[in-house]
N, C-alpha and C positions, 0 to 999 in steps of 0.2 A: 535189654538182653533178649536174644531170639530164643525161640523154643528149642532149637538145636543146641545152643550154648547152655541153656538151662539143663537139658538132658545130659549133656557131656559133663557139666559141673556136678550134677547129682551122682553120676557114675564115678567120677573122680573122688568125690567125698566118700562114697561107699568103699573105696579102696584105702584112702588116706586115713580116715578117722580110726578104723580098727587098728591100723599099724601104729599110729602115733599114741593112741590110747594104751595099747599093750606095752609100748616102750616106756611111757611115763609111769604107768601103773607098777611095772616091775621096779623101776627106780625108786618110786615113792612107797613101795611096800603095801599097796592097796589092791583090792579086787573090785570088780564091777559086774553088773548084769548085762543086759541087752544094750546095744547101741542103736539108736534110731536117728536117721537123717531127716531133718525137717526143713521147712521153708517158712519160718516165722517172720512176721513184720517187726516184732518187738524184742526178740531174744537171740543171742548168739548160741546159748547152750543152757542146759539144766541137768540136775541130778536128782533123781527121786530117792525117797527114803529106802527103797529096795535096792538102790545102786544102779538103776537103769539110767543111761546117759542119753541125752538128746543134744544134737548139734545141728546148727543151721548150715546147710550146704554152701551158702554164699561165703563162708569163711575160706573156702578154697580159692576165692577170687582175691584174697588179701595176702599180705606178706606171710610166709610160713611161720615166722615167730609170733604172729598174732593168733594164728590157729593153735599153735602150741600153748600159748597163754590160756586160751579157753579150755583146752584139754586139761592142763594142770589145775586150773581153777575148779573145774567140775570134779576132778579126781580128789582134790583137797576136801571136797564135801564128803568124801567117804570116811574122813576122820572127824570133821567138824561140819555139821549141817547148819551152819550159820556163817556170819561174816565177822566173827569175833577177832580179837587180837591173835588168838591161837590159830585161827584159820589163816590169817594173812602171814603168820610165821611159817606155816606149812608151804604156802605158795612161794614165799621168799626163799625158803631153803632150796627150792627147785629152780626158781628163776629170780636171781638177785635183782634183775632190772624189771620186775613185774609192774612197777608203778608206771614206767615209761610205756610199756606194752599196753597197759590198761588205758592210759591216756590216748594212745594212738588208736586203739580199738573204739573208744568212745567217739573220737573224731570220725572214724570210718563209719560208725553207726549213723551219724547224721547225714551221711552222703549215700546211704544204701538206696538201691533201686527198689521201689515198692512193688510187690507182687502178692497175689493171694496166698494165704497160708496153705501149706502142703506138708503131708507127712509121708515119708518113704522109709519103710523098714529095711534095714540092711539085710540082704539076702532075699528080698522080695521085690524084684525089679518091676517097673511100670505101675507100682501101686502109688496112687496119689489121690488124696481126698481134700478138696478145698473146704475151708471153714471160714467163718466170719465172726469169730468169738469176740474180738475187740471192737468196741463200738464208738470210741471217741476219747477225747482228752478232758480231764478235769481242769479246774481253774489253775492248777499248778503246772499244767503241761504234761502230765503223765497219763498213759493210756489206762482206761478202766475196762475191765472185763465184765460183761453183762452177767455171765454165769457164775463167776467167782467173786466179783467185786473186789479184786485185789488190785492195788496200784502197782503199775510197772512202768519204768522209764523206757522209752524207745532205745533199743540197742543194749539193754541191760542183760547181764548174764546172772544167773542165780545158782 
């Protein structure tokens, strides 16, 4: 991916994610805080306990239904901050085919182009800070964060 394609993708993500998030939040009856566009090597998205959402800009390079799956997945955490049966029922109520989308996203995760991690706040263009938090794989093939020591699978969304 060229630097120009990267910049265009981030700009596109900064338009698409607020729109899709607002759409699904209304349908699901949930609220959320800030939306941050990131460029992580290991995650498609995340939701903090305060309701702030993080999305990987590279989702705009995939099929729209996969981007929507990540948005719905993260918004479902506004009701269940876990991956319990209740959580998956919330996701399924919005996307009856979520299992197929999840599988396709996992497949796409193994094919992603590796780039340095980057954070871009929505509404704050040109802000990008490279980080190198993830230091390698444990024997089971999951990435290990030096600072948090949490196990994360590549391409995982939380």
